[in-house]
C-alpha positions in Angstrom: -22.0 -7.1 -3.7 -19.0 -9.2 -4.0 -17.8 -10.4 -7.4 -16.3 -14.0 -7.8 -12.7 -14.3 -8.9 -12.0 -17.0 -11.5 -8.6 -18.5 -12.3 -9.7 -19.1 -15.9 -10.5 -16.1 -18.0 -12.0 -16.3 -21.4 -10.2 -13.8 -23.7 -11.8 -12.8 -27.0 -9.7 -14.5 -29.8 -8.9 -11.1 -31.6 -7.5 -9.7 -28.2 -5.6 -13.0 -27.4 -4.1 -12.8 -31.0 -3.0 -9.3 -30.4 -1.4 -10.3 -27.0 0.5 -13.0 -28.8 1.6 -10.6 -31.6 3.0 -8.4 -29.1 4.5 -11.2 -26.9 2.3 -10.2 -23.9 0.6 -12.6 -21.8 -2.5 -11.8 -19.8 -1.0 -12.9 -16.5 1.9 -10.4 -17.1 -0.8 -7.7 -17.8 -2.6 -8.7 -14.5 0.6 -8.7 -12.5 1.6 -5.2 -13.7 -1.7 -4.0 -12.9 -1.7 -5.4 -9.5 2.0 -3.9 -8.9 0.9 -0.4 -10.1 -2.2 -0.5 -7.7 0.1 -1.7 -4.9 2.8 0.9 -5.4 0.1 3.5 -5.5 -0.8 2.5 -2.0 2.5 2.4 -0.9 3.2 6.0 -2.1 0.0 7.2 -0.4 1.1 5.7 2.9 4.6 6.9 2.4 3.3 10.3 1.7 1.2 10.4 5.0 4.3 9.2 6.9 6.2 12.0 5.6 3.6 14.6 6.5 3.7 13.4 10.1 7.3 13.3 10.0 7.5 16.9 9.0 4.9 18.1 11.3 6.5 16.4 14.4 10.2 16.5 13.2 10.7 12.9 14.1 9.9 9.4 13.1 7.0 7.3 14.2 8.8 5.3 17.0 10.2 8.5 18.7 6.7 10.1 18.4 5.2 7.1 20.0 7.6 7.3 22.8 7.0 10.9 23.3 3.2 10.1 23.6 3.8 7.3 26.1 6.1 9.4 28.2 3.4 12.1 28.7 2.3 11.6 32.4 -1.2 12.8 33.4 -1.6 14.8 30.2 -3.8 14.5 27.2 -3.3 16.0 23.7 -6.2 14.6 21.5 -4.6 15.9 18.5 -1.4 14.0 18.9 -3.2 10.9 20.1 -5.3 11.1 16.8 -2.3 11.7 14.8 -0.4 8.8 16.5 -3.3 6.5 15.4 -3.3 7.7 11.8 0.4 7.7 11.6 0.6 4.1 12.8 -2.1 3.1 10.4 0.2 4.7 7.4 3.2 3.0 8.7 1.7 -0.5 9.3 -0.1 -0.4 6.0 3.1 0.9 4.0 4.9 -2.4 5.5 1.9 -4.5 4.6 1.8 -3.3 1.2 5.6 -3.6 0.7 5.5 -7.3 1.7 2.5 -7.7 -0.8 4.7 -6.0 -3.5 7.5 -8.4 -2.9 5.2 -11.4 -3.2 3.6 -10.1 -6.5 7.1 -9.2 -7.9 8.4 -12.6 -7.2 5.6 -14.3 -9.2 
């Protein structure tokens, strides 16, 4: 079940008073929370990328070229790793773009 996201949030008065006393604004808290979650995703995909770099002693593009250069050969482990690695690299780039967007707000 998908929850609806509202642009207006009713914050209980005591909590709002505390935020004001601390010179904190709810939008900043939401932004920081989003950035933390985004950075966790980036770290996750970066770690996966590093595991493959270590395993194959090259970067993704070189490994992809190595797979494409194989003539009439099949290596299912390599092909599976290529898909997983591509997913990690692509998502790392995606979340870095989102990090820049949220950081600029």
